[in-house]
C-alpha positions as CSV (number, residue, x, y, z in Angstrom):
1,M,-15.1,-4.0,10.5
2,M,-12.5,-2.9,7.9
3,I,-13.9,-2.2,4.5
4,F,-10.9,-1.1,2.4
5,Q,-7.5,0.5,2.8
6,T,-5.3,2.9,0.8
7,K,-1.6,3.7,1.3
8,R,-2.2,6.1,4.2
9,L,-5.9,5.5,5.1
10,S,-8.2,2.8,6.3
11,V,-12.0,2.8,6.1
12,R,-14.2,0.9,8.5
13,K,-17.8,0.8,9.6
14,A,-18.9,3.4,12.1
15,V,-19.6,2.5,15.8
16,T,-21.1,4.6,18.6
17,S,-17.7,5.5,19.9
18,D,-17.2,7.5,16.7
19,V,-20.0,10.0,17.7
20,E,-17.6,12.8,18.8
21,M,-15.8,12.8,15.5
22,Y,-19.1,13.0,13.6
23,L,-20.4,15.7,15.9
24,T,-17.3,17.9,15.1
25,L,-17.4,17.0,11.4
26,W,-21.1,17.5,10.6
27,N,-21.5,20.6,12.8
28,S,-18.5,22.3,11.2
29,S,-19.4,25.3,9.0
30,E,-16.2,24.9,7.1
31,V,-17.0,21.3,6.2
32,M,-20.8,21.7,5.5
33,R,-21.1,25.0,3.8
34,D,-20.4,23.5,0.4
35,V,-23.2,21.0,0.8
36,G,-25.8,23.7,1.7
37,F,-25.4,24.0,5.4
38,P,-23.4,27.2,6.2
39,K,-23.9,26.8,9.9
40,G,-23.3,23.0,10.0
41,L,-26.0,20.3,10.3
42,Q,-26.9,21.4,13.8
43,I,-27.2,17.8,14.8
44,T,-27.0,16.3,18.3
45,S,-24.8,13.4,19.4
46,E,-28.0,11.5,20.3
47,R,-29.2,11.7,16.7
48,I,-25.8,10.6,15.4
49,C,-25.7,7.7,17.8
50,K,-29.2,6.6,16.8
51,Q,-28.2,6.8,13.1
52,I,-25.1,4.6,13.7
53,E,-27.1,2.1,15.7
54,N,-29.6,1.8,12.8
55,H,-27.0,0.9,10.3
56,N,-27.5,-2.4,8.6
57,E,-24.9,-5.1,7.8
58,T,-23.9,-3.8,4.4
59,E,-21.2,-1.3,3.8
60,F,-23.1,0.5,1.2
61,D,-25.1,3.8,1.4
62,Q,-24.1,4.6,5.0
63,T,-21.4,6.6,6.7
64,L,-18.0,4.9,7.2
65,V,-15.1,6.2,9.3
66,V,-11.8,7.2,7.6
67,I,-8.7,6.7,9.7
68,E,-5.2,7.9,9.1
69,K,-3.0,4.8,9.6
70,E,0.1,6.5,11.0
71,S,-1.6,8.4,13.7
72,E,-4.6,6.1,14.1
73,K,-6.8,9.2,14.3
74,K,-10.3,9.5,12.9
75,I,-10.1,12.2,10.2
76,G,-13.4,12.0,8.4
77,E,-16.1,10.0,6.8
78,C,-16.9,8.4,3.4
79,K,-19.8,6.6,1.8
80,I,-19.8,3.9,-0.8
81,G,-22.8,4.3,-3.1
82,L,-24.6,1.2,-4.2
83,P,-25.1,1.6,-8.0
84,N,-28.6,2.3,-9.3
85,E,-30.3,0.6,-12.3
86,K,-28.2,2.6,-14.7
87,G,-25.0,1.4,-13.0
88,I,-24.2,4.8,-11.4
89,S,-22.8,5.0,-7.9
90,C,-22.8,8.2,-5.9
91,P,-20.2,8.1,-3.1
92,D,-19.4,10.9,-0.6
93,F,-16.5,11.9,1.6
94,K,-15.6,14.6,4.0
95,F,-12.5,15.4,6.1
96,L,-12.0,17.5,9.2
97,P,-10.5,20.8,8.1
98,E,-7.1,20.2,9.8
99,Y,-6.5,17.3,7.4
100,W,-7.2,19.3,4.2
101,G,-4.4,19.8,1.7
102,N,-2.6,16.5,2.4
103,G,-3.8,14.7,-0.7
104,F,-6.2,12.5,1.3
105,G,-9.1,13.5,-1.0
106,N,-7.4,12.1,-4.1
107,E,-6.4,9.0,-2.1
108,I,-9.9,8.3,-0.9
109,I,-11.5,8.8,-4.3
110,S,-9.0,6.3,-5.8
111,G,-9.9,3.8,-3.0
112,L,-13.6,4.4,-3.5
113,C,-13.3,3.8,-7.3
114,K,-11.3,0.6,-6.9
115,Y,-13.7,-0.8,-4.3
116,T,-16.9,0.2,-6.1
117,F,-15.8,-1.0,-9.5
118,S,-14.5,-4.3,-8.2
119,K,-17.2,-5.1,-5.7
120,T,-20.4,-3.9,-7.6
121,R,-21.8,-3.7,-11.1
122,A,-21.1,0.1,-11.2
123,Q,-20.0,1.4,-14.5
124,I,-19.9,5.1,-13.5
125,I,-19.0,6.9,-10.2
126,E,-20.8,10.2,-9.9
127,T,-19.4,13.1,-7.9
128,S,-21.2,16.5,-7.4
129,P,-18.9,19.1,-5.9
130,N,-20.0,22.7,-5.2
131,V,-19.2,25.2,-7.9
132,N,-17.1,27.1,-5.4
133,N,-15.2,24.0,-4.1
134,V,-12.3,24.1,-6.6
135,A,-10.3,21.5,-4.6
136,S,-13.1,18.9,-4.9
137,Q,-13.5,19.6,-8.6
138,K,-9.8,19.0,-9.1
139,M,-10.1,15.7,-7.2
140,G,-12.9,14.5,-9.5
141,K,-10.9,15.5,-12.6
142,T,-7.7,13.8,-11.3
143,A,-9.7,10.6,-10.9
144,G,-10.7,10.8,-14.6
145,G,-14.1,12.5,-14.1
146,R,-15.7,14.4,-16.9
147,E,-18.1,17.3,-16.4
148,I,-21.7,16.2,-17.4
149,R,-23.8,19.2,-16.3
150,R,-24.4,21.9,-13.7
151,F,-27.3,21.9,-11.3
152,V,-29.0,23.8,-8.5
153,Y,-30.5,21.8,-5.6
154,H,-33.2,23.4,-3.4
155,L,-33.3,22.0,0.1
156,P,-36.8,21.4,1.6
157,T,-38.7,24.5,2.6
158,E,-38.8,23.7,6.3
159,M,-34.9,23.7,6.2
160,Q,-34.3,26.9,4.4
161,H,-33.9,29.1,7.5
162,Y,-30.5,27.4,8.1
163,T,-29.5,26.1,4.6
164,K,-28.6,27.6,1.2
165,D,-29.3,26.3,-2.3
166,L,-26.6,24.0,-3.5
167,H,-24.9,25.0,-6.8
168,G,-22.9,22.0,-8.1
169,I,-21.3,20.2,-11.0
170,I,-21.9,16.6,-11.9
171,Y,-18.8,14.6,-12.8
172,H,-18.8,11.1,-14.1
173,I,-15.8,8.8,-13.6
174,C,-16.4,5.9,-16.1
175,K,-14.9,2.5,-15.2
176,K,-13.4,2.1,-18.7
177,D,-11.7,5.5,-18.6
178,W,-10.6,5.0,-15.0
179,L,-9.0,1.7,-15.9
180,E,-7.4,3.1,-18.9
181,Q,-5.9,6.0,-16.9
182,N,-4.5,4.0,-14.1
183,M,-3.4,0.8,-15.8
184,R,-0.4,0.0,-18.0
185,I,0.9,-3.2,-19.5
186,K,4.5,-4.1,-19.9
187,K,6.4,-7.0,-21.4
188,I,9.1,-8.2,-19.0
189,T,12.4,-9.6,-20.4
190,K,14.5,-10.2,-17.4
191,R,14.3,-13.8,-16.1
192,K,14.6,-13.0,-12.4
193,E,12.0,-10.3,-12.7
194,K,9.5,-12.8,-14.3
195,S,10.0,-15.4,-11.6
196,R,9.7,-12.7,-8.8
197,I,6.4,-11.4,-10.2
198,C,5.0,-14.8,-10.8
199,K,5.9,-15.9,-7.2
200,Q,4.5,-12.7,-5.7
201,I,1.1,-13.0,-7.4
202,I,0.5,-16.8,-7.3
203,E,1.3,-16.8,-3.5
204,A,-1.4,-14.3,-3.1
205,L,-3.9,-16.7,-4.8
206,P,-3.9,-19.8,-2.6
207,N,-7.3,-20.9,-3.7
208,W,-6.0,-21.3,-7.2
209,F,-2.4,-22.2,-6.5
210,G,-2.5,-24.6,-3.6
211,L,0.1,-27.1,-4.7
212,E,3.6,-26.1,-3.6
213,S,5.3,-28.4,-6.1
214,A,3.3,-27.0,-9.0
215,N,4.0,-23.4,-7.8
216,I,7.8,-24.1,-7.7
217,E,7.6,-25.2,-11.4
218,Y,5.5,-22.2,-12.4
219,I,8.0,-19.8,-10.7
220,E,11.0,-21.4,-12.3
221,N,9.6,-22.1,-15.7
222,S,7.9,-18.7,-16.2
223,A,11.4,-17.2,-16.5
224,D,11.7,-18.8,-19.9
225,T,8.3,-17.6,-21.2
226,E,6.9,-14.4,-22.8
227,F,5.8,-12.5,-19.8
228,Y,3.2,-9.7,-19.7
229,V,2.5,-7.7,-16.5
230,A,-0.4,-5.4,-15.6
231,Y,0.3,-2.4,-13.3
232,M,-2.3,-0.4,-11.4
233,F,-0.9,2.8,-9.8
234,E,2.6,1.4,-10.7
235,K,1.9,-1.8,-8.7
236,E,2.2,-5.2,-10.2
237,V,-1.3,-6.6,-10.1
238,G,-1.4,-9.4,-12.7
239,F,0.5,-11.3,-15.3
240,F,0.2,-13.7,-18.2
241,S,3.1,-16.2,-19.0
242,I,3.0,-17.4,-22.6
243,T,4.9,-20.3,-24.1
244,S,5.0,-21.6,-27.7
245,H,5.4,-25.2,-28.7
246,F,4.7,-24.8,-32.5
247,P,5.2,-21.9,-34.9
248,Q,1.4,-21.2,-35.2
249,T,0.3,-21.8,-31.7
250,S,0.9,-20.4,-28.2
251,E,-0.2,-21.5,-24.7
252,I,-1.1,-19.6,-21.6
253,Y,1.3,-21.3,-19.3
254,V,0.3,-19.6,-16.1
255,C,-1.5,-16.4,-15.2
256,G,-3.1,-14.6,-12.2
257,I,-4.5,-11.3,-11.0
258,L,-4.2,-10.2,-7.3
259,P,-7.5,-10.7,-5.5
260,D,-8.1,-7.1,-4.7
261,F,-8.0,-6.3,-8.4
262,H,-10.5,-9.0,-9.6
263,R,-13.6,-7.9,-11.6
264,L,-12.0,-4.7,-12.8
265,G,-11.4,-5.9,-16.4
266,I,-7.7,-6.2,-15.9
267,G,-7.5,-9.8,-17.1
268,R,-9.4,-9.0,-20.3
269,K,-7.1,-6.1,-21.1
270,L,-4.0,-8.0,-20.3
271,L,-5.2,-11.0,-22.4
272,R,-6.0,-8.6,-25.3
273,A,-2.4,-7.2,-25.2
274,V,-1.1,-10.8,-25.3
275,E,-3.3,-11.6,-28.3
276,D,-2.3,-8.5,-30.2
277,N,1.3,-9.4,-29.8
278,L,0.8,-13.0,-30.9
279,Q,-1.2,-11.9,-33.9
280,K,1.7,-9.7,-35.0
281,K,3.8,-12.9,-34.9
282,K,1.3,-14.6,-37.2
283,K,0.1,-17.0,-34.4
284,K,-3.2,-18.7,-35.3
285,F,-4.3,-20.2,-32.0
286,L,-4.0,-19.6,-28.3
287,T,-4.6,-22.5,-25.9
288,V,-4.9,-22.9,-22.1
289,K,-5.3,-25.8,-19.7
290,T,-7.3,-25.3,-16.5
291,L,-9.2,-27.4,-13.9
292,S,-12.3,-29.0,-15.5
293,S,-15.8,-28.8,-14.2
294,S,-15.5,-32.4,-13.0
295,H,-13.8,-30.8,-10.0
296,P,-16.2,-28.7,-7.8
297,D,-13.7,-25.9,-7.1
298,K,-15.7,-22.6,-7.2
299,G,-12.6,-20.5,-8.0
300,Y,-11.8,-22.4,-11.1
301,S,-15.5,-22.3,-12.1
302,K,-15.0,-18.5,-12.4
303,T,-11.7,-19.1,-14.3
304,R,-13.5,-21.2,-16.9
305,E,-16.2,-18.5,-17.2
306,F,-13.5,-16.0,-17.8
307,Y,-11.9,-18.0,-20.6
308,K,-15.2,-18.7,-22.3
309,A,-16.2,-15.1,-22.1
310,C,-12.9,-14.2,-23.8
311,G,-13.6,-16.5,-26.7
312,F,-12.0,-19.8,-25.7
313,H,-13.7,-23.0,-26.5
314,P,-13.4,-26.3,-24.6
315,V,-11.8,-29.0,-26.8
316,E,-11.2,-32.0,-24.5
317,E,-11.1,-33.1,-20.9
318,F,-8.0,-35.1,-19.8
319,K,-8.9,-36.8,-16.6
320,E,-5.4,-38.1,-15.7
321,L,-3.1,-35.6,-17.4
322,W,-2.3,-33.9,-14.1
323,S,-3.9,-36.4,-11.7
324,I,-7.2,-38.1,-11.1
325,E,-7.9,-35.6,-8.3
326,H,-7.2,-32.7,-10.8
327,P,-8.9,-33.3,-14.1
328,C,-7.7,-31.0,-16.9
329,L,-9.8,-29.1,-19.4
330,F,-8.1,-28.0,-22.6
331,L,-9.4,-24.9,-24.3
332,V,-8.5,-23.1,-27.5
333,K,-9.1,-19.7,-29.1
334,A,-8.6,-18.7,-32.8
335,L,-6.6,-15.5,-33.1
């Protein structure tokens, strides 16, 4: 079962045929010395197999296999930490030594951050590299991590004949800071570029944009609107298309965020940028039309929740503006 992918890596749930890779990884002194096991875990294939067989259905808090896409080789493991009551997630990852130095560490941290922040209520991702593992410390800092404290962990007494105390550093990667570091917003002026981005994103959202005739209009007409785009890792992930009918009011004509980037706060930040620009133009109100609650669509229920959370207020329902099958809710926000 595939969990997530990055540019060069894919992450899936472990199966018993992965035992040999884990046996090599976990018994490697090079890999395990920085987590307190200078001679490796000294674990058997039977124990690994049993551990994998005991995995539950969730992807959280259990070992996952990391695969290099190009070669299709298993190159290591990672763990997605389910956040605790404080919203802190503690992930983990390890690679076979022959794959060190290729930038896979930075790539997997980025993937873990994106997945955890978008799929859970985590507000902080906590890493804890060994004080001697400079490479892992750099990975944490590159992802936006801030040093919180240093610690010494004493492994259980019965394990001390083959373990060493772990001296580490706690880094916190905050969701807000991570988003700020990796996201940028740009206003697009070229007509063809606006239509291209609009088409690319709404076609990735069939649950929201299922009417081909309407999509064609959005793609064509967005070229003549004010167009704001959100980029994550230099990839176009969302947009707001704004039109103005009167000097003091503007309307969200169409907008969308790619599914993989939902629940990261991108929509809020993008909308805030739009509002800041409109306020500079002395606009007083921003309006939007969306599918009303008279229609049972679950996707648009989330859309209405988003607008209301951002300060929009429902004004009127137009049952036949679009069609009887698609009742329209008109919302407004004072700027």
